[in-house]
mmCIF file of the C-alpha atoms, coordinates in Angstrom:
data_MODEL
# 
_entry.id   MODEL 
# 
loop_
_atom_site.group_PDB 
_atom_site.id 
_atom_site.type_symbol 
_atom_site.label_atom_id 
_atom_site.label_alt_id 
_atom_site.label_comp_id 
_atom_site.label_asym_id 
_atom_site.label_entity_id 
_atom_site.label_seq_id 
_atom_site.pdbx_PDB_ins_code 
_atom_site.Cartn_x 
_atom_site.Cartn_y 
_atom_site.Cartn_z 
_atom_site.occupancy 
_atom_site.B_iso_or_equiv 
_atom_site.pdbx_formal_charge 
_atom_site.auth_seq_id 
_atom_site.auth_comp_id 
_atom_site.auth_asym_id 
_atom_site.auth_atom_id 
_atom_site.pdbx_PDB_model_num 
ATOM 1  C CA . MET A 1 1  ? 9.644   10.992 16.676 1.00 0.00 ? 1  MET A CA 1 
ATOM 2  C CA . SER A 1 2  ? 8.125   14.061 18.344 1.00 0.00 ? 2  SER A CA 1 
ATOM 3  C CA . ILE A 1 3  ? 10.022  16.560 20.441 1.00 0.00 ? 3  ILE A CA 1 
ATOM 4  C CA . THR A 1 4  ? 8.077   15.460 23.513 1.00 0.00 ? 4  THR A CA 1 
ATOM 5  C CA . ARG A 1 5  ? 9.273   11.884 23.117 1.00 0.00 ? 5  ARG A CA 1 
ATOM 6  C CA . LYS A 1 6  ? 12.860  13.041 22.671 1.00 0.00 ? 6  LYS A CA 1 
ATOM 7  C CA . ILE A 1 7  ? 12.624  15.105 25.850 1.00 0.00 ? 7  ILE A CA 1 
ATOM 8  C CA . ARG A 1 8  ? 11.233  12.125 27.770 1.00 0.00 ? 8  ARG A CA 1 
ATOM 9  C CA . ILE A 1 9  ? 14.069  9.908  26.568 1.00 0.00 ? 9  ILE A CA 1 
ATOM 10 C CA . MET A 1 10 ? 16.715  12.481 27.479 1.00 0.00 ? 10 MET A CA 1 
ATOM 11 C CA . ALA A 1 11 ? 15.157  13.120 30.893 1.00 0.00 ? 11 ALA A CA 1 
ATOM 12 C CA . GLY A 1 12 ? 14.983  9.408  31.645 1.00 0.00 ? 12 GLY A CA 1 
ATOM 13 C CA . PHE A 1 13 ? 18.587  8.920  30.606 1.00 0.00 ? 13 PHE A CA 1 
ATOM 14 C CA . VAL A 1 14 ? 19.770  11.794 32.801 1.00 0.00 ? 14 VAL A CA 1 
ATOM 15 C CA . VAL A 1 15 ? 17.875  10.482 35.834 1.00 0.00 ? 15 VAL A CA 1 
ATOM 16 C CA . LEU A 1 16 ? 19.258  6.960  35.373 1.00 0.00 ? 16 LEU A CA 1 
ATOM 17 C CA . LEU A 1 17 ? 22.776  8.312  34.812 1.00 0.00 ? 17 LEU A CA 1 
ATOM 18 C CA . SER A 1 18 ? 22.598  10.436 37.962 1.00 0.00 ? 18 SER A CA 1 
ATOM 19 C CA . LEU A 1 19 ? 21.378  7.403  39.869 1.00 0.00 ? 19 LEU A CA 1 
ATOM 20 C CA . ALA A 1 20 ? 24.342  5.332  38.696 1.00 0.00 ? 20 ALA A CA 1 
ATOM 21 C CA . LEU A 1 21 ? 26.831  8.085  39.454 1.00 0.00 ? 21 LEU A CA 1 
ATOM 22 C CA . GLY A 1 22 ? 25.286  8.767  42.857 1.00 0.00 ? 22 GLY A CA 1 
ATOM 23 C CA . VAL A 1 23 ? 25.610  5.155  43.924 1.00 0.00 ? 23 VAL A CA 1 
ATOM 24 C CA . GLU A 1 24 ? 29.154  4.864  42.603 1.00 0.00 ? 24 GLU A CA 1 
ATOM 25 C CA . ALA A 1 25 ? 30.383  8.165  44.066 1.00 0.00 ? 25 ALA A CA 1 
ATOM 26 C CA . SER A 1 26 ? 28.904  7.655  47.537 1.00 0.00 ? 26 SER A CA 1 
ATOM 27 C CA . PRO A 1 27 ? 29.950  4.298  49.041 1.00 0.00 ? 27 PRO A CA 1 
ATOM 28 C CA . ILE A 1 28 ? 28.478  5.203  52.448 1.00 0.00 ? 28 ILE A CA 1 
ATOM 29 C CA . PHE A 1 29 ? 24.984  6.036  51.165 1.00 0.00 ? 29 PHE A CA 1 
ATOM 30 C CA . GLN A 1 30 ? 22.739  5.746  54.222 1.00 0.00 ? 30 GLN A CA 1 
ATOM 31 C CA . ASN A 1 31 ? 19.279  5.065  52.780 1.00 0.00 ? 31 ASN A CA 1 
ATOM 32 C CA . VAL A 1 32 ? 19.522  3.164  49.500 1.00 0.00 ? 32 VAL A CA 1 
ATOM 33 C CA . ASN A 1 33 ? 15.750  2.600  49.373 1.00 0.00 ? 33 ASN A CA 1 
ATOM 34 C CA . TRP A 1 34 ? 15.243  6.179  48.165 1.00 0.00 ? 34 TRP A CA 1 
ATOM 35 C CA . LEU A 1 35 ? 17.255  5.317  45.063 1.00 0.00 ? 35 LEU A CA 1 
ATOM 36 C CA . TRP A 1 36 ? 14.435  3.021  43.970 1.00 0.00 ? 36 TRP A CA 1 
ATOM 37 C CA . LEU A 1 37 ? 12.211  6.070  43.558 1.00 0.00 ? 37 LEU A CA 1 
ATOM 38 C CA . THR A 1 38 ? 14.770  7.666  41.261 1.00 0.00 ? 38 THR A CA 1 
ATOM 39 C CA . ALA A 1 39 ? 15.142  4.443  39.304 1.00 0.00 ? 39 ALA A CA 1 
ATOM 40 C CA . PHE A 1 40 ? 11.356  4.106  38.940 1.00 0.00 ? 40 PHE A CA 1 
ATOM 41 C CA . ALA A 1 41 ? 10.981  7.691  37.714 1.00 0.00 ? 41 ALA A CA 1 
ATOM 42 C CA . GLY A 1 42 ? 13.865  7.367  35.278 1.00 0.00 ? 42 GLY A CA 1 
ATOM 43 C CA . PHE A 1 43 ? 12.658  4.085  33.869 1.00 0.00 ? 43 PHE A CA 1 
ATOM 44 C CA . ASN A 1 44 ? 9.138   5.438  33.369 1.00 0.00 ? 44 ASN A CA 1 
ATOM 45 C CA . LEU A 1 45 ? 10.456  8.546  31.611 1.00 0.00 ? 45 LEU A CA 1 
ATOM 46 C CA . PHE A 1 46 ? 12.615  6.414  29.346 1.00 0.00 ? 46 PHE A CA 1 
ATOM 47 C CA . GLN A 1 47 ? 9.861   3.942  28.445 1.00 0.00 ? 47 GLN A CA 1 
ATOM 48 C CA . SER A 1 48 ? 7.416   6.810  27.919 1.00 0.00 ? 48 SER A CA 1 
ATOM 49 C CA . GLY A 1 49 ? 9.740   8.276  25.318 1.00 0.00 ? 49 GLY A CA 1 
ATOM 50 C CA . ILE A 1 50 ? 10.084  5.002  23.473 1.00 0.00 ? 50 ILE A CA 1 
ATOM 51 C CA . THR A 1 51 ? 6.524   3.642  23.687 1.00 0.00 ? 51 THR A CA 1 
ATOM 52 C CA . GLY A 1 52 ? 4.484   6.849  24.012 1.00 0.00 ? 52 GLY A CA 1 
ATOM 53 C CA . PHE A 1 53 ? 2.637   5.440  27.043 1.00 0.00 ? 53 PHE A CA 1 
ATOM 54 C CA . CYS A 1 54 ? 2.252   8.221  29.608 1.00 0.00 ? 54 CYS A CA 1 
ATOM 55 C CA . LEU A 1 55 ? 0.449   7.269  32.829 1.00 0.00 ? 55 LEU A CA 1 
ATOM 56 C CA . PRO A 1 56 ? 0.000   10.890 33.988 1.00 0.00 ? 56 PRO A CA 1 
ATOM 57 C CA . GLU A 1 57 ? -1.717  11.612 30.663 1.00 0.00 ? 57 GLU A CA 1 
ATOM 58 C CA . ILE A 1 58 ? -4.231  8.810  31.289 1.00 0.00 ? 58 ILE A CA 1 
ATOM 59 C CA . VAL A 1 59 ? -4.868  9.941  34.866 1.00 0.00 ? 59 VAL A CA 1 
ATOM 60 C CA . LEU A 1 60 ? -5.353  13.580 33.835 1.00 0.00 ? 60 LEU A CA 1 
ATOM 61 C CA . LYS A 1 61 ? -7.735  12.601 31.022 1.00 0.00 ? 61 LYS A CA 1 
ATOM 62 C CA . LYS A 1 62 ? -9.848  10.615 33.493 1.00 0.00 ? 62 LYS A CA 1 
ATOM 63 C CA . PHE A 1 63 ? -10.117 13.767 35.616 1.00 0.00 ? 63 PHE A CA 1 
ATOM 64 C CA . GLY A 1 64 ? -11.149 15.766 32.552 1.00 0.00 ? 64 GLY A CA 1 
ATOM 65 C CA . LYS A 1 65 ? -7.885  17.650 32.093 1.00 0.00 ? 65 LYS A CA 1 
ATOM 66 C CA . GLU A 1 66 ? -5.854  17.883 28.934 1.00 0.00 ? 66 GLU A CA 1 
ATOM 67 C CA . CYS A 1 67 ? -2.128  17.316 29.088 1.00 0.00 ? 67 CYS A CA 1 
ATOM 68 C CA . ASP A 1 68 ? -0.477  19.178 26.187 1.00 0.00 ? 68 ASP A CA 1 
ATOM 69 C CA . SER A 1 69 ? 3.000   18.028 27.121 1.00 0.00 ? 69 SER A CA 1 
ATOM 70 C CA . CYS A 1 70 ? 2.026   14.332 27.191 1.00 0.00 ? 70 CYS A CA 1 
ATOM 71 C CA . SER A 1 71 ? 0.159   14.092 23.860 1.00 0.00 ? 71 SER A CA 1 
# 
């Protein structure tokens, strides 16, 4: 497993953990819909680390850019 994949897994875990702690610690959270964005980002980071599928890498390659951190 490459270092990039390990970083993606750790980043996804941290985002999901902060999401869980944020919801639990703040019972009067006004706009819960914003938490879906955090959950989406965390899940995508986590799955990217496990599967190697990186949507930003595909988008950047279509625009002719190389993404060193996603390869």
